[in-house]
N, C-alpha and C positions, 0 to 999 in steps of 0.2 A: 584819790580819796574823795568821796562824795561829801559835799558841804550841806549841812542842815541848819536852818534857823528855827528854833523853837520859841514860840511866843505864848507864854502861859503865866498867869499871875499866882498859880499855886506853887509856891517855892519848894515845898516838899516833893511834889510830883515832878517838877522840873529837874530837881537834883537827881532823883531816881532815874528819870529818862536820860539825863546827861550821862550817867554812869553806864547805863545799858547801851546807848548808842555809841559811845566812845569805845566800849569793849568790843562792839561789832565792827569797829573800824571806820566809823564816820567822824568827820570833823564837825563839831557842834558850836553854835553861838546861841546865847540865850538873851531873851528880852522879856520883861515882866509887865509891860503895859503896851497898849496898842500903838501909841505914838512912837515909842522907841522901836518897836517892831517894824513899823512902816518905814521909818528912817533907815534902818539897817537893810531892809528888803530892797529899797530903792538905791541905796549907796553901794551895796555889794552884790556879788553873784552867788546864788545858792542853787543847789540841785533840787531842793524841795524845802517848803516852809510848812511846819506844823503849827497851825493857828487855832487857838482856843476862841470860842465864840464870845464868852463873857470876859471882857478885859477892862481895866481902868483906863481913863483918858480917851480911848478910842476903841470902839467895839471891834470884834473880829470881822464883822460884816463891813464896817466902814474901812478897815484896813484893806480887805480884799477888793472892795469896790475901787478904792483909789489906786491900788497896785495894778489892777487890770487896765487902767487907762494908760499905763506906761510899760508894764512888763507882763510876760506870760509865764513867769516862774511857777512850776507846779505847786499846788497848795492842797494839803490834807487838813480839812477842818476837824477839830475835836469838839464834839457836841455832847450835850446832856443826853443820857439814855432815855429813849422814849419820846424825845422832842422832835417829832417829825417836821414841824414847821421850820425849825432851825436848819435841818438838813436840806429841805427843798429850797429855802432862801439861799443857802450857801452855794448850792449847785447852780441856781439861777444866776447868781452874781459871777460865777466862773470858777468855783472850787473844782478840783479834779476828783476828789473823793471825800468821804467823811468817815469818821470812826467815833461811835458813841462811847462815852466814859461810863463806868470804868472799863478798860479794855485789856485784853491778853497781850503780853509782851510779844509773843510769837506772831499774833495777828498784826500788831503794829509794824513789826519788822517786815512782814510779808507785804503789807500795803505799801510801805515806803519803797521797798525794792521794786515792786511792780510799777509804781508810778515813775521812779527814776529810769527804769529799763525802757518804758515806752516813750519817755521824753527824750532819751538820749540813745538813739539807735547806735549800736556798736559800728565802728568804721567798716569792718569786714562785712557785716550784715548789710549795711547801707550800700556797699559797692555791689553786692550780689543782687540787690533789689533795684531794678531800673525805675526810672521815672515813669509815671502813668499819665496818659493824655486821653481824655474823653471829651470830644467836642470842645467847649470853652474852658474845660478844667484841666489843670496841669499840676501834678503832685511830685515833689522831689523829696523822697524819704531821707536822703543823705543830709539835706539841709533843713528838714522838717518845714518846708515851705509849700504853701498851696496858693495857686493863682487861679482865679475864676473871672472870666471876661476881662482878662489882663489886669485884674486887681489883685494885689497881695492881700490875702485874708489873714487877719490877726487871730490865729487859733491857739488855744492851749494845746499842750501835748496830747491830752485825752481827746480833744476835738479832732486833731489831726489824725490820730490813730483810728478814730471812728470813721472819718471820711475815707481814709486809705483802705480800711477793711471793706467798706461798702463798695468803693470804686474798683477794687481788685476783683469783685464778683458782680460787676455791673450787669443788670438785667436779671439777676438771680435773687431768690429769697435768701436772706442771711438771718438765721434765727437769733433771737435775743439771747439765748443760752450761749451760743457761739461767740457773739459779740462781747458779752459780759466777761467771758473767760479770756478771749484774745486781746480785748481792748482794756478792760478794767482789771484784769488779773484776778478775778474772783468769780465764784459760782453765782448764778442768778438766784436770788432768794425771793420768796413770796413778798409782795408789797414793796420791793425795792425799786424806787423810781429813778435811780441814778442814770441808767441808760436813756430813759425817756427825756430827762432833763438835759443831758448832754446833747442829744439829737435836737431838742428844741432850740438850744443855744446855737448849734451849728446851722440850723435852718435860717435863723435870724441873720447870720453873717454871710450867707450865700446870696449873691445877687439873683434877681429873677431871670429865668430863661427867656430867650427871645421869642420862643413859641408859646410862652405862657404856661407850659406844663410844669408840674412839681418836679423837683430834682430827686426827692426821696418819697417813696410811697410806703405808707404804714399798713401792714397786714395785721389787723387786730389779733392779739393773742399769739402771734407767730413770730413776726420780725419785720424787717425792712428790705426794700428793694431800691437800689440806686438806678434811676431811669436814665439810660444812655442816650 
């Protein structure tokens, strides 16, 4: 049973979401302020955290920023509809995805399941997917571990999935549409910058190549190429 931490100060919404998620078979824990949410996130293990941006005591951004210094637990940010800045900031800090309020129950469930699925590769699937090695890069999908230049990279599940998807097709153009569906679990929508932000975060975590070449090449309007 997957464990979810919901951090939201809207008591009515939290109660409704608790009923929905428990009916869908999830184990749920609630927090109604940022400080309590952060304490729970650090003290316990969750499969995903649903984190509101506007929270008392500690904002959702502050919670996420502190969390990412210690854990890579998947985080789905709940943002105000139309507030593009909140979404960009959340992704920059390390959120796996965002969902604007008010949202459809089915869309929420689909996002949650997609994030959990890519963060926790099933044992059978992991066994069938061998480790990948390209130059100084080594990826172990069974353990969700990435090493580059002998350094262990601290990647979120989304960043690992993106890196793995690009490395699997090293030297080939991988379209943004394909990456959005396989890595983010959703169709690419106009003006959605999620993929670009995740790639930007990934680039920052990758050490420079010894030959000075970029590791990922962007083909504007089309997609990305992992340079072998």
